[in-house]
Chimera marker file (.cmm) of the C-alpha trace (Angstrom):
<marker_set name="trace">
<marker id="1" x="99.148" y="146.701" z="115.065" r="1" g="1" b="0" radius="0.5"/>
<marker id="2" x="101.677" y="144.884" z="117.164" r="1" g="1" b="0" radius="0.5"/>
<marker id="3" x="103.855" y="142.135" z="115.748" r="1" g="1" b="0" radius="0.5"/>
<marker id="4" x="104.198" y="139.259" z="118.175" r="1" g="1" b="0" radius="0.5"/>
<marker id="5" x="106.099" y="136.977" z="115.815" r="1" g="1" b="0" radius="0.5"/>
<marker id="6" x="108.710" y="139.039" z="113.979" r="1" g="1" b="0" radius="0.5"/>
<marker id="7" x="110.231" y="137.636" z="110.801" r="1" g="1" b="0" radius="0.5"/>
<marker id="8" x="113.692" y="136.384" z="111.651" r="1" g="1" b="0" radius="0.5"/>
<marker id="9" x="114.519" y="134.701" z="108.382" r="1" g="1" b="0" radius="0.5"/>
<marker id="10" x="112.547" y="131.434" z="108.499" r="1" g="1" b="0" radius="0.5"/>
<marker id="11" x="113.725" y="130.458" z="111.999" r="1" g="1" b="0" radius="0.5"/>
<marker id="12" x="111.016" y="127.994" z="112.974" r="1" g="1" b="0" radius="0.5"/>
<marker id="13" x="111.609" y="128.346" z="116.725" r="1" g="1" b="0" radius="0.5"/>
<marker id="14" x="110.140" y="131.864" z="116.756" r="1" g="1" b="0" radius="0.5"/>
<marker id="15" x="107.215" y="131.351" z="114.384" r="1" g="1" b="0" radius="0.5"/>
<marker id="16" x="103.584" y="131.683" z="115.380" r="1" g="1" b="0" radius="0.5"/>
<marker id="17" x="102.923" y="128.169" z="114.055" r="1" g="1" b="0" radius="0.5"/>
<marker id="18" x="105.676" y="126.713" z="116.234" r="1" g="1" b="0" radius="0.5"/>
<marker id="19" x="104.284" y="128.401" z="119.353" r="1" g="1" b="0" radius="0.5"/>
<marker id="20" x="100.844" y="126.961" z="118.575" r="1" g="1" b="0" radius="0.5"/>
<marker id="21" x="102.402" y="123.512" z="118.094" r="1" g="1" b="0" radius="0.5"/>
<marker id="22" x="104.276" y="123.680" z="121.409" r="1" g="1" b="0" radius="0.5"/>
<marker id="23" x="101.185" y="124.868" z="123.303" r="1" g="1" b="0" radius="0.5"/>
<marker id="24" x="99.097" y="121.976" z="121.920" r="1" g="1" b="0" radius="0.5"/>
<marker id="25" x="101.918" y="119.489" z="122.587" r="1" g="1" b="0" radius="0.5"/>
<marker id="26" x="101.799" y="120.496" z="126.266" r="1" g="1" b="0" radius="0.5"/>
<marker id="27" x="98.009" y="120.288" z="126.462" r="1" g="1" b="0" radius="0.5"/>
<marker id="28" x="97.522" y="124.060" z="126.457" r="1" g="1" b="0" radius="0.5"/>
<marker id="29" x="94.737" y="124.035" z="123.862" r="1" g="1" b="0" radius="0.5"/>
<marker id="30" x="93.097" y="127.285" z="125.039" r="1" g="1" b="0" radius="0.5"/>
<marker id="31" x="96.453" y="129.075" z="124.766" r="1" g="1" b="0" radius="0.5"/>
<marker id="32" x="97.009" y="127.596" z="121.292" r="1" g="1" b="0" radius="0.5"/>
<marker id="33" x="93.568" y="128.786" z="120.171" r="1" g="1" b="0" radius="0.5"/>
<marker id="34" x="94.306" y="132.246" z="121.570" r="1" g="1" b="0" radius="0.5"/>
<marker id="35" x="97.651" y="132.480" z="119.757" r="1" g="1" b="0" radius="0.5"/>
<marker id="36" x="96.041" y="131.218" z="116.546" r="1" g="1" b="0" radius="0.5"/>
<marker id="37" x="93.241" y="133.780" z="116.685" r="1" g="1" b="0" radius="0.5"/>
<marker id="38" x="93.655" y="137.241" z="115.203" r="1" g="1" b="0" radius="0.5"/>
<marker id="39" x="92.973" y="139.187" z="118.411" r="1" g="1" b="0" radius="0.5"/>
<marker id="40" x="94.311" y="136.911" z="121.128" r="1" g="1" b="0" radius="0.5"/>
<marker id="41" x="95.806" y="138.891" z="124.011" r="1" g="1" b="0" radius="0.5"/>
<marker id="42" x="95.281" y="142.205" z="122.269" r="1" g="1" b="0" radius="0.5"/>
<marker id="43" x="93.580" y="145.352" z="123.442" r="1" g="1" b="0" radius="0.5"/>
<marker id="44" x="90.298" y="145.734" z="121.561" r="1" g="1" b="0" radius="0.5"/>
<marker id="45" x="87.030" y="147.640" z="121.461" r="1" g="1" b="0" radius="0.5"/>
<marker id="46" x="83.727" y="145.803" z="121.870" r="1" g="1" b="0" radius="0.5"/>
<marker id="47" x="81.275" y="146.354" z="119.032" r="1" g="1" b="0" radius="0.5"/>
<marker id="48" x="78.084" y="144.821" z="117.657" r="1" g="1" b="0" radius="0.5"/>
<marker id="49" x="77.286" y="143.055" z="120.948" r="1" g="1" b="0" radius="0.5"/>
<marker id="50" x="73.494" y="142.754" z="120.811" r="1" g="1" b="0" radius="0.5"/>
<marker id="51" x="73.106" y="140.826" z="124.079" r="1" g="1" b="0" radius="0.5"/>
<marker id="52" x="74.865" y="143.576" z="126.118" r="1" g="1" b="0" radius="0.5"/>
<marker id="53" x="74.687" y="146.787" z="124.044" r="1" g="1" b="0" radius="0.5"/>
<marker id="54" x="75.866" y="148.877" z="127.009" r="1" g="1" b="0" radius="0.5"/>
<marker id="55" x="79.331" y="147.327" z="126.540" r="1" g="1" b="0" radius="0.5"/>
<marker id="56" x="79.682" y="148.456" z="122.916" r="1" g="1" b="0" radius="0.5"/>
<marker id="57" x="82.518" y="150.974" z="122.659" r="1" g="1" b="0" radius="0.5"/>
<marker id="58" x="84.245" y="149.707" z="125.833" r="1" g="1" b="0" radius="0.5"/>
<marker id="59" x="87.932" y="148.789" z="125.716" r="1" g="1" b="0" radius="0.5"/>
<marker id="60" x="88.945" y="145.250" z="126.645" r="1" g="1" b="0" radius="0.5"/>
<marker id="61" x="91.630" y="142.577" z="126.291" r="1" g="1" b="0" radius="0.5"/>
<marker id="62" x="90.792" y="139.398" z="124.356" r="1" g="1" b="0" radius="0.5"/>
<marker id="63" x="91.511" y="136.464" z="126.714" r="1" g="1" b="0" radius="0.5"/>
<marker id="64" x="90.084" y="133.408" z="124.996" r="1" g="1" b="0" radius="0.5"/>
<marker id="65" x="88.857" y="132.680" z="121.475" r="1" g="1" b="0" radius="0.5"/>
<marker id="66" x="85.609" y="130.690" z="121.351" r="1" g="1" b="0" radius="0.5"/>
<marker id="67" x="85.748" y="129.004" z="117.929" r="1" g="1" b="0" radius="0.5"/>
<marker id="68" x="82.257" y="127.486" z="118.135" r="1" g="1" b="0" radius="0.5"/>
<marker id="69" x="80.703" y="130.983" z="118.226" r="1" g="1" b="0" radius="0.5"/>
<marker id="70" x="83.568" y="132.923" z="116.538" r="1" g="1" b="0" radius="0.5"/>
<marker id="71" x="83.661" y="135.216" z="119.594" r="1" g="1" b="0" radius="0.5"/>
<marker id="72" x="86.133" y="136.083" z="122.347" r="1" g="1" b="0" radius="0.5"/>
<marker id="73" x="85.969" y="136.001" z="126.124" r="1" g="1" b="0" radius="0.5"/>
<marker id="74" x="87.325" y="139.373" z="127.184" r="1" g="1" b="0" radius="0.5"/>
<marker id="75" x="88.262" y="141.328" z="130.291" r="1" g="1" b="0" radius="0.5"/>
<marker id="76" x="87.094" y="144.907" z="130.386" r="1" g="1" b="0" radius="0.5"/>
<marker id="77" x="89.883" y="147.413" z="130.776" r="1" g="1" b="0" radius="0.5"/>
<marker id="78" x="90.093" y="148.970" z="134.272" r="1" g="1" b="0" radius="0.5"/>
<marker id="79" x="88.010" y="146.111" z="135.664" r="1" g="1" b="0" radius="0.5"/>
<marker id="80" x="88.668" y="142.509" z="136.585" r="1" g="1" b="0" radius="0.5"/>
<marker id="81" x="85.311" y="141.333" z="135.254" r="1" g="1" b="0" radius="0.5"/>
<marker id="82" x="85.309" y="138.890" z="132.340" r="1" g="1" b="0" radius="0.5"/>
<marker id="83" x="82.484" y="139.075" z="129.796" r="1" g="1" b="0" radius="0.5"/>
<link id1="1" id2="2" r="1" g="1" b="0" radius="0.2"/>
<link id1="2" id2="3" r="1" g="1" b="0" radius="0.2"/>
<link id1="3" id2="4" r="1" g="1" b="0" radius="0.2"/>
<link id1="4" id2="5" r="1" g="1" b="0" radius="0.2"/>
<link id1="5" id2="6" r="1" g="1" b="0" radius="0.2"/>
<link id1="6" id2="7" r="1" g="1" b="0" radius="0.2"/>
<link id1="7" id2="8" r="1" g="1" b="0" radius="0.2"/>
<link id1="8" id2="9" r="1" g="1" b="0" radius="0.2"/>
<link id1="9" id2="10" r="1" g="1" b="0" radius="0.2"/>
<link id1="10" id2="11" r="1" g="1" b="0" radius="0.2"/>
<link id1="11" id2="12" r="1" g="1" b="0" radius="0.2"/>
<link id1="12" id2="13" r="1" g="1" b="0" radius="0.2"/>
<link id1="13" id2="14" r="1" g="1" b="0" radius="0.2"/>
<link id1="14" id2="15" r="1" g="1" b="0" radius="0.2"/>
<link id1="15" id2="16" r="1" g="1" b="0" radius="0.2"/>
<link id1="16" id2="17" r="1" g="1" b="0" radius="0.2"/>
<link id1="17" id2="18" r="1" g="1" b="0" radius="0.2"/>
<link id1="18" id2="19" r="1" g="1" b="0" radius="0.2"/>
<link id1="19" id2="20" r="1" g="1" b="0" radius="0.2"/>
<link id1="20" id2="21" r="1" g="1" b="0" radius="0.2"/>
<link id1="21" id2="22" r="1" g="1" b="0" radius="0.2"/>
<link id1="22" id2="23" r="1" g="1" b="0" radius="0.2"/>
<link id1="23" id2="24" r="1" g="1" b="0" radius="0.2"/>
<link id1="24" id2="25" r="1" g="1" b="0" radius="0.2"/>
<link id1="25" id2="26" r="1" g="1" b="0" radius="0.2"/>
<link id1="26" id2="27" r="1" g="1" b="0" radius="0.2"/>
<link id1="27" id2="28" r="1" g="1" b="0" radius="0.2"/>
<link id1="28" id2="29" r="1" g="1" b="0" radius="0.2"/>
<link id1="29" id2="30" r="1" g="1" b="0" radius="0.2"/>
<link id1="30" id2="31" r="1" g="1" b="0" radius="0.2"/>
<link id1="31" id2="32" r="1" g="1" b="0" radius="0.2"/>
<link id1="32" id2="33" r="1" g="1" b="0" radius="0.2"/>
<link id1="33" id2="34" r="1" g="1" b="0" radius="0.2"/>
<link id1="34" id2="35" r="1" g="1" b="0" radius="0.2"/>
<link id1="35" id2="36" r="1" g="1" b="0" radius="0.2"/>
<link id1="36" id2="37" r="1" g="1" b="0" radius="0.2"/>
<link id1="37" id2="38" r="1" g="1" b="0" radius="0.2"/>
<link id1="38" id2="39" r="1" g="1" b="0" radius="0.2"/>
<link id1="39" id2="40" r="1" g="1" b="0" radius="0.2"/>
<link id1="40" id2="41" r="1" g="1" b="0" radius="0.2"/>
<link id1="41" id2="42" r="1" g="1" b="0" radius="0.2"/>
<link id1="42" id2="43" r="1" g="1" b="0" radius="0.2"/>
<link id1="43" id2="44" r="1" g="1" b="0" radius="0.2"/>
<link id1="44" id2="45" r="1" g="1" b="0" radius="0.2"/>
<link id1="45" id2="46" r="1" g="1" b="0" radius="0.2"/>
<link id1="46" id2="47" r="1" g="1" b="0" radius="0.2"/>
<link id1="47" id2="48" r="1" g="1" b="0" radius="0.2"/>
<link id1="48" id2="49" r="1" g="1" b="0" radius="0.2"/>
<link id1="49" id2="50" r="1" g="1" b="0" radius="0.2"/>
<link id1="50" id2="51" r="1" g="1" b="0" radius="0.2"/>
<link id1="51" id2="52" r="1" g="1" b="0" radius="0.2"/>
<link id1="52" id2="53" r="1" g="1" b="0" radius="0.2"/>
<link id1="53" id2="54" r="1" g="1" b="0" radius="0.2"/>
<link id1="54" id2="55" r="1" g="1" b="0" radius="0.2"/>
<link id1="55" id2="56" r="1" g="1" b="0" radius="0.2"/>
<link id1="56" id2="57" r="1" g="1" b="0" radius="0.2"/>
<link id1="57" id2="58" r="1" g="1" b="0" radius="0.2"/>
<link id1="58" id2="59" r="1" g="1" b="0" radius="0.2"/>
<link id1="59" id2="60" r="1" g="1" b="0" radius="0.2"/>
<link id1="60" id2="61" r="1" g="1" b="0" radius="0.2"/>
<link id1="61" id2="62" r="1" g="1" b="0" radius="0.2"/>
<link id1="62" id2="63" r="1" g="1" b="0" radius="0.2"/>
<link id1="63" id2="64" r="1" g="1" b="0" radius="0.2"/>
<link id1="64" id2="65" r="1" g="1" b="0" radius="0.2"/>
<link id1="65" id2="66" r="1" g="1" b="0" radius="0.2"/>
<link id1="66" id2="67" r="1" g="1" b="0" radius="0.2"/>
<link id1="67" id2="68" r="1" g="1" b="0" radius="0.2"/>
<link id1="68" id2="69" r="1" g="1" b="0" radius="0.2"/>
<link id1="69" id2="70" r="1" g="1" b="0" radius="0.2"/>
<link id1="70" id2="71" r="1" g="1" b="0" radius="0.2"/>
<link id1="71" id2="72" r="1" g="1" b="0" radius="0.2"/>
<link id1="72" id2="73" r="1" g="1" b="0" radius="0.2"/>
<link id1="73" id2="74" r="1" g="1" b="0" radius="0.2"/>
<link id1="74" id2="75" r="1" g="1" b="0" radius="0.2"/>
<link id1="75" id2="76" r="1" g="1" b="0" radius="0.2"/>
<link id1="76" id2="77" r="1" g="1" b="0" radius="0.2"/>
<link id1="77" id2="78" r="1" g="1" b="0" radius="0.2"/>
<link id1="78" id2="79" r="1" g="1" b="0" radius="0.2"/>
<link id1="79" id2="80" r="1" g="1" b="0" radius="0.2"/>
<link id1="80" id2="81" r="1" g="1" b="0" radius="0.2"/>
<link id1="81" id2="82" r="1" g="1" b="0" radius="0.2"/>
<link id1="82" id2="83" r="1" g="1" b="0" radius="0.2"/>
</marker_set>
């Protein structure tokens, strides 16, 4: 997978944790949650979606982590529709 926060020898200004801190400090809580999540902003494949099984196997980008349901709001690839 991609590395968004490369190890640069303990430099705090480029750490994932620092980016989360700065986002929260500026009131960007959705962005902080997305950075904190494992899939935030990444290209993914939808699977095990029982409410919309026709979307299983489709490629998407994870836009927003929804911690209360442990799910993501995504945009389908090649479409502008969020699901």
